[in-house]
C-alpha positions as CSV (number, residue, x, y, z in Angstrom):
1,X,-29.9,-3.3,2.4
2,X,-27.9,-2.2,-1.0
3,X,-25.4,-4.4,-2.1
4,X,-21.9,-3.1,-1.6
5,X,-20.7,-1.4,-4.5
6,X,-18.7,-3.2,-7.3
7,X,-15.5,-1.2,-8.0
8,X,-15.1,-1.8,-11.7
9,X,-12.7,1.2,-12.4
10,X,-9.7,-0.2,-10.1
11,X,-6.7,-2.0,-11.1
12,X,-6.2,-5.6,-10.4
13,X,-3.4,-4.9,-7.8
14,X,-3.0,-1.5,-5.6
15,X,1.0,-0.9,-4.6
16,X,-0.1,1.5,-2.0
17,X,-2.1,-0.9,0.2
18,X,0.0,-1.3,3.3
19,X,-2.5,-3.6,5.0
20,X,-3.6,-6.3,2.5
21,X,-6.8,-8.4,2.8
22,X,-4.2,-11.1,4.1
23,X,-3.7,-9.0,7.4
24,X,-5.6,-10.6,10.2
25,X,-7.2,-7.6,11.5
26,X,-8.2,-6.2,7.9
27,X,-9.7,-9.6,7.0
28,X,-11.9,-9.6,10.4
29,X,-13.1,-6.0,9.7
30,X,-13.9,-6.6,6.1
31,X,-15.9,-10.0,6.9
32,X,-17.9,-8.2,9.2
33,X,-19.8,-7.2,6.3
34,X,-22.8,-9.7,5.9
35,X,-22.9,-10.0,2.4
36,X,-19.1,-10.7,2.0
37,X,-19.0,-13.2,4.6
38,X,-21.8,-14.8,3.3
39,X,-20.4,-15.2,-0.1
40,X,-17.0,-16.3,1.3
41,X,-19.0,-19.4,3.2
42,X,-20.9,-20.1,0.1
43,X,-17.4,-20.7,-1.6
44,X,-16.1,-22.6,1.3
45,X,-19.4,-24.7,1.2
46,X,-20.3,-25.0,-2.4
47,X,-22.8,-28.0,-1.7
48,X,-24.8,-26.1,1.1
49,X,-27.3,-23.2,0.6
50,X,-26.4,-20.3,2.9
51,X,-29.7,-18.9,3.5
52,X,-28.2,-16.3,6.2
53,X,-25.9,-15.5,8.8
54,X,-25.7,-13.5,12.3
55,X,-22.8,-12.3,13.9
56,X,-22.7,-13.5,17.5
57,X,-22.8,-10.2,19.6
58,X,-26.4,-11.1,21.1
59,X,-26.6,-15.0,21.3
60,X,-30.6,-14.4,22.8
61,X,-31.7,-12.6,19.3
62,X,-33.7,-15.2,17.1
63,X,-33.3,-12.9,14.0
64,X,-31.2,-13.0,11.0
65,X,-30.0,-9.2,11.4
66,X,-27.6,-7.5,9.3
67,X,-24.3,-7.1,11.0
68,X,-22.3,-4.7,8.7
69,X,-19.7,-2.6,10.7
70,X,-18.4,0.7,9.3
71,X,-15.6,1.1,12.0
72,X,-12.5,-1.0,13.3
73,X,-13.3,-3.7,15.6
74,X,-10.2,-3.4,17.8
75,X,-6.8,-4.7,18.1
76,X,-8.1,-7.8,19.7
77,X,-10.0,-9.3,16.7
78,X,-8.8,-12.7,15.8
79,X,-11.8,-14.6,14.6
80,X,-15.2,-14.3,13.3
81,X,-18.0,-16.1,15.1
82,X,-21.4,-16.5,13.5
83,X,-24.7,-18.3,13.3
84,X,-25.0,-19.7,9.9
85,X,-28.4,-20.7,8.8
86,X,-27.7,-23.6,6.1
87,X,-30.5,-25.1,3.8
88,X,-32.1,-27.5,6.3
89,X,-30.1,-26.6,9.3
90,X,-28.7,-24.4,11.7
91,X,-25.2,-24.0,12.5
92,X,-22.4,-22.2,14.0
93,X,-19.2,-21.3,12.6
94,X,-15.9,-19.8,13.4
95,X,-13.5,-18.3,11.0
96,X,-9.8,-17.5,11.3
97,X,-7.2,-16.3,9.2
98,X,-3.8,-18.2,10.3
99,X,-0.8,-16.5,8.5
100,X,2.0,-17.7,10.8
101,X,2.4,-21.5,11.4
102,X,0.7,-22.9,14.1
103,X,2.4,-26.0,15.8
104,X,-0.7,-26.8,17.9
105,X,-3.6,-26.1,15.1
106,X,-5.6,-29.2,16.1
107,X,-5.6,-28.4,19.6
108,X,-6.6,-24.7,18.9
109,X,-9.4,-26.3,16.9
110,X,-10.5,-28.3,20.0
111,X,-10.4,-25.0,21.9
112,X,-12.5,-23.2,19.5
113,X,-15.1,-26.0,19.5
114,X,-15.5,-26.0,23.2
115,X,-15.5,-22.2,23.4
116,X,-18.2,-22.0,20.8
117,X,-20.6,-24.2,22.4
118,X,-19.9,-22.8,26.1
119,X,-20.5,-19.1,24.3
120,X,-24.0,-20.5,22.9
121,X,-25.5,-22.9,24.9
122,X,-26.6,-21.5,28.3
123,X,-25.9,-23.4,31.7
124,X,-28.2,-26.4,32.5
125,X,-29.8,-26.6,28.7
126,X,-30.2,-29.7,26.9
127,X,-27.2,-30.6,25.0
128,X,-29.6,-31.4,22.0
129,X,-29.8,-27.8,21.4
130,X,-26.1,-27.7,20.4
131,X,-25.9,-27.2,16.5
132,X,-23.4,-28.2,13.9
133,X,-20.2,-26.3,14.4
134,X,-17.6,-25.4,11.9
135,X,-14.3,-24.3,12.9
136,X,-12.4,-23.1,9.6
137,X,-8.9,-22.1,9.6
138,X,-7.7,-20.3,6.6
139,X,-3.8,-21.0,6.3
140,X,-1.0,-19.5,4.6
141,X,0.9,-22.6,4.9
142,X,0.2,-26.6,4.0
143,X,-0.1,-28.0,7.6
144,X,-0.2,-31.8,6.9
145,X,2.2,-31.3,3.6
146,X,-0.3,-33.3,1.4
147,X,-0.7,-30.6,-1.2
148,X,-4.5,-30.8,-0.6
149,X,-6.5,-27.2,-0.9
150,X,-8.7,-28.2,2.1
151,X,-8.5,-30.7,5.0
152,X,-11.9,-31.5,6.4
153,X,-12.6,-33.4,9.9
154,X,-15.0,-35.0,12.1
155,X,-14.9,-37.4,14.9
156,X,-14.9,-41.0,13.3
157,X,-14.3,-44.5,14.5
158,X,-12.1,-45.8,11.9
159,X,-12.2,-49.5,12.7
160,X,-15.8,-49.5,12.5
161,X,-16.2,-47.2,9.8
162,X,-18.6,-45.4,12.2
163,X,-19.1,-41.4,12.6
164,X,-19.7,-40.1,16.2
165,X,-22.3,-37.9,14.9
166,X,-21.4,-34.8,17.5
167,X,-21.6,-32.7,14.4
168,X,-18.2,-30.8,15.2
169,X,-16.2,-30.2,12.0
170,X,-13.0,-28.7,11.3
171,X,-11.9,-27.3,8.1
172,X,-8.1,-26.1,7.3
173,X,-7.7,-24.2,4.1
174,X,-4.3,-24.1,2.5
175,X,-4.3,-21.2,0.0
176,X,-0.6,-22.1,-0.6
177,X,-1.7,-25.2,-2.8
178,X,-0.9,-25.5,-6.4
179,X,-3.5,-23.3,-8.5
180,X,-4.7,-26.6,-10.6
181,X,-5.5,-28.2,-7.3
182,X,-7.8,-25.7,-6.1
183,X,-11.6,-25.7,-6.7
184,X,-12.7,-23.1,-9.1
185,X,-14.8,-21.7,-6.4
186,X,-11.9,-20.8,-4.3
187,X,-9.2,-20.2,-6.9
188,X,-9.4,-16.3,-7.2
189,X,-10.0,-15.9,-3.3
190,X,-6.7,-18.0,-2.6
191,X,-4.5,-16.0,-5.4
192,X,-5.8,-12.6,-3.7
193,X,-5.1,-13.7,-0.3
194,X,-1.6,-15.2,-1.5
195,X,-0.7,-12.1,-3.8
196,X,-3.0,-9.4,-3.5
197,X,-3.9,-9.4,-7.0
198,X,-7.5,-9.1,-7.5
199,X,-9.5,-11.0,-10.2
200,X,-11.2,-8.2,-12.4
201,X,-13.7,-11.1,-13.7
202,X,-14.7,-11.8,-9.9
203,X,-17.1,-9.5,-8.6
204,X,-16.6,-10.8,-5.1
205,X,-12.9,-10.3,-5.0
206,X,-13.3,-6.9,-6.7
207,X,-15.7,-5.9,-3.7
208,X,-13.2,-7.2,-1.2
209,X,-10.3,-5.2,-3.1
210,X,-12.6,-2.2,-3.0
211,X,-13.0,-2.5,0.8
212,X,-9.4,-3.2,1.7
213,X,-8.4,0.0,-0.6
214,X,-10.8,2.3,1.1
215,X,-9.6,0.7,4.6
216,X,-6.0,1.6,3.9
217,X,-7.3,5.1,3.3
218,X,-8.3,5.5,7.0
219,X,-6.1,7.1,9.5
220,X,-7.9,4.8,12.4
221,X,-6.4,1.8,10.8
222,X,-2.9,3.1,11.0
223,X,-3.1,4.2,14.4
224,X,-4.5,0.8,15.5
225,X,-1.9,-1.0,13.6
226,X,0.8,1.1,15.0
227,X,-0.5,0.5,18.6
228,X,-1.2,-3.1,18.0
229,X,2.7,-3.5,17.0
230,X,3.8,-1.7,19.9
231,X,1.7,-3.9,22.2
232,X,3.1,-7.0,20.4
233,X,6.4,-5.8,20.7
234,X,5.9,-5.0,24.7
235,X,4.6,-8.5,25.0
236,X,7.6,-9.9,23.6
237,X,9.9,-7.9,25.5
238,X,8.1,-8.9,28.4
239,X,8.7,-12.7,27.7
240,X,12.2,-11.9,26.8
241,X,12.8,-10.6,30.5
242,X,11.0,-13.5,32.0
243,X,8.0,-11.5,33.2
244,X,5.3,-13.8,34.3
245,X,1.8,-12.2,34.5
246,X,-0.9,-13.6,36.5
247,X,-4.4,-13.8,35.3
248,X,-5.6,-10.9,37.5
249,X,-2.5,-8.8,36.2
250,X,-3.2,-9.9,32.9
251,X,-6.5,-8.3,32.8
252,X,-5.4,-5.2,34.4
253,X,-2.7,-4.9,31.8
254,X,-5.1,-5.2,29.3
255,X,-7.4,-2.3,30.7
256,X,-4.5,-0.4,30.8
257,X,-3.7,-0.9,27.3
258,X,-7.3,0.0,26.3
259,X,-7.1,3.1,28.2
260,X,-3.8,4.0,26.5
261,X,-5.2,3.4,23.1
262,X,-8.5,5.2,23.9
263,X,-6.5,8.2,25.2
264,X,-4.3,8.6,22.0
265,X,-7.3,8.2,19.7
266,X,-9.5,10.8,21.8
267,X,-6.5,13.0,21.4
268,X,-6.7,12.6,17.7
269,X,-10.2,13.6,17.6
270,X,-11.9,10.3,17.1
271,X,-15.4,10.2,18.3
272,X,-15.9,8.6,21.8
273,X,-18.6,6.2,20.6
274,X,-16.3,5.0,18.0
275,X,-13.4,4.6,20.4
276,X,-15.5,2.7,22.8
277,X,-16.5,0.3,20.0
278,X,-12.8,-0.2,19.1
279,X,-11.3,-0.6,22.6
280,X,-14.2,-2.3,24.3
281,X,-14.0,0.5,26.9
282,X,-17.3,2.0,28.3
283,X,-18.4,5.5,27.0
284,X,-18.1,6.7,30.6
285,X,-14.5,5.6,31.3
286,X,-13.6,7.3,27.8
287,X,-15.2,10.5,28.8
288,X,-13.1,10.5,31.9
289,X,-9.6,10.2,30.4
């Protein structure tokens, strides 16, 4: 596969970008490009060799296939779950952009670790097949307030200085850290996420900026963002009115929202297959709308 084009003729910052890389959906869409996501991991793990990655859409597939996507992946996109082939080991990674301060970030990490293991390990399989798991939060706040650019955690017995050895790791990146404290390989990334200013000397950031610029020119993104905002406001209204939705009712509500989005996108002339990939609805249901 060809390398993504490096857009060398663009300015370092584009005022017309309405939805920057710091938008969670934009981040999730662009990081679906294998080359860019792999380079992100290389910068987070400078001491590890990243040999390949595979997006976890088909856990039974053993090959490291190219998973580049050219369409939006829906308003529910929150995190990117990957198989990662490090030099000498196979691991799993879950990456999430955390813009708003999260009170229970450690417990969210615990939940993601459990969810990743349950998603990958078939029922009844030997626990020895579990691979190292890295849950990575890229945060727009300093959760611990110590001014560190990155906090790394693993299960550890402090009294005996003994690691548990469950190969479960959490990384919390603090992009608000002072520039002088940020490792060199992460400085341009942190700066771009924080301000939108793309380092013209960093080809990786320029590639991302080019993708962000192109994505912002797509009408589908504006439609999805508008619908996402409507959905968020409706959920907030429901909470304020004290509406409690049960699990089954919640599933029905989600499907109705998907149908509403699909209907609007279909009316706009978007291809049915693309609508299906955006909303998660079967093609057959969309054709009947």
